[in-house]
C-alpha positions in Angstrom: 71.4 27.5 33.2 73.6 28.0 36.2 72.9 26.1 39.5 71.8 29.3 41.3 69.3 30.1 38.5 68.0 26.5 38.5 67.5 26.6 42.3 65.7 29.9 42.0 63.4 28.6 39.3 62.6 25.4 41.3 61.8 27.5 44.4 59.6 29.8 42.4 57.9 26.8 40.7 57.2 25.2 44.1 55.9 28.5 45.6 53.5 29.0 42.7 52.6 25.3 42.8 53.4 24.9 39.1 53.9 21.5 37.5 57.1 21.1 35.3 56.2 19.7 31.9 58.7 18.8 29.3 57.2 19.2 25.8 58.6 18.2 22.4 57.4 17.7 18.8 58.6 15.2 16.2 57.8 14.4 12.7 57.5 10.9 11.1 57.6 10.1 7.5 56.9 7.0 5.3 59.6 8.3 2.9 61.9 5.5 2.0 65.6 5.8 3.0 66.7 4.5 -0.4 66.3 7.1 -3.2 68.7 5.5 -5.7 69.8 2.1 -6.8 72.0 0.2 -9.2 71.5 -2.1 -12.2 73.7 -4.1 -14.5 75.4 -2.1 -17.3 73.0 -1.3 -20.0 69.8 -1.8 -17.9 67.8 1.0 -16.5 67.4 0.8 -12.7 63.8 0.8 -11.4 63.0 2.1 -7.9 60.0 0.3 -6.4 58.6 3.2 -4.3 55.7 5.5 -5.2 57.2 8.6 -3.4 53.9 10.1 -2.5 54.5 9.6 1.2 52.5 10.7 4.2 53.8 12.8 7.0 52.7 12.5 10.6 53.7 14.7 13.5 53.6 13.9 17.3 53.3 16.5 20.0 54.0 15.2 23.5 54.2 16.4 27.1 55.8 14.6 30.0 55.8 15.2 33.7 57.4 13.1 36.5 54.3 10.9 36.7 52.2 11.6 33.5 52.6 11.4 29.7 50.2 12.9 27.1 50.5 13.1 23.3 48.6 14.0 20.1 49.2 12.9 16.5 48.6 15.2 13.6 48.6 14.7 9.8 51.4 16.9 8.3 53.4 19.5 10.2 52.2 20.9 13.5 50.9 24.4 13.4 51.1 26.9 16.3 47.3 26.7 16.9 47.6 23.0 17.5 50.3 23.6 20.1 48.1 26.1 21.9 45.2 23.6 21.9 47.5 20.9 23.3 48.7 23.1 26.1 45.1 24.1 27.0 44.0 20.5 27.1 47.1 19.6 29.1 46.4 22.2 31.7 42.8 21.0 32.0 43.9 17.4 32.3 46.6 18.1 34.9 44.5 20.7 36.8 47.5 22.9 37.7 49.5 25.8 36.5 52.3 24.6 34.3 56.0 25.4 33.8 56.8 24.4 30.2 60.3 23.2 29.4 
């Protein structure tokens, strides 16, 4: 974004009394980083992990003074993002500009 566009966006945001919120999503897994191993010649290697790992996702929003997040089992779906944004708007009590 060019400096002129950024200044215009900031002015519009200020005029409309919007709060700038940075939002991101990330996934966390219990999957082991080691998926292969070694053993002495003639011996079968045994991996000591069960490989039925769980997956957790985090959705977070951050302003200059606030931070909010939600954790979800598995991947985040679009409906969960919509619910998070609605709750964020109620909590912050202002119109938002999402980045």
